C-alpha positions, -999 to 999 in steps of 0.1 A, spaced: 0 0 0 13 34 -9 18 60 18 -4 90 12 10 111 41 30 143 35 64 146 50 52 177 68 18 193 69 5 224 51 -17 249 69 -44 263 46 -69 289 56 -103 296 43 -121 325 60 -114 323 98 -106 286 97 -71 271 92 -69 234 83 -39 212 88 -34 192 56 -14 160 64 -21 138 35 -37 134 1 -72 128 15 -70 161 35 -57 179 3 -85 165 -19 -112 174 7 -98 210 8 -98 212 -30 -133 196 -33 -146 224 -11 -131 252 -33 -157 275 -48 -164 268 -85 -161 304 -94 -125 305 -81 -113 273 -98 -85 282 -122 -54 266 -138 -34 262 -106 -65 246 -89 -67 222 -118 -30 214 -115 -33 208 -78 -62 184 -83 -44 165 -111 -13 162 -90 -32 148 -60 -51 124 -82 -19 112 -98 -1 108 -65 -31 89 -51 -27 62 -78 11 63 -76 19 80 -109 38 108 -92 55 111 -58 35 124 -28 60 153 -23 53 165 -59 16 167 -51 23 185 -19 45 210 -37 18 216 -63 -8 222 -36 16 246 -19 20 266 -51 -18 267 -55 -21 278 -18 5 306 -23 -12 319 -54 -46 319 -37 -31 334 -6 -45 307 17 -11 293 29 -5 298 66 23 287 88 27 272 123 41 305 136 8 322 126 -12 297 145 7 299 178 1 326 204 27 353 206 51 344 235 77 368 248 108 354 264 124 378 288 151 378 314 128 363 341 110 337 320 81 336 296 53 361 296 23 367 273 -8 347 264 1 310 264 -34 295 267 -66 294 287 -63 303 323 
């Protein structure tokens, strides 16, 4: 059985929601939900790459890279740093919001 996991996740945002994309299934779900009016050439390339990786025609990392290109073009690519709360490290320790109190 082919592994369909990405070597590292992509974080894609749509509106106020950021999704962690770990594998081809996550990627295809994200692409399936893309609005018809916004589907263009890079969208089609991402779908084709995911489909081909799913059946083993191209490597998983090639599909991930194509999805990342699509996400950058559409300005939906996020990063782990954007998801984490801002933490200040000072002389006496850590301060700032770190989670629910």
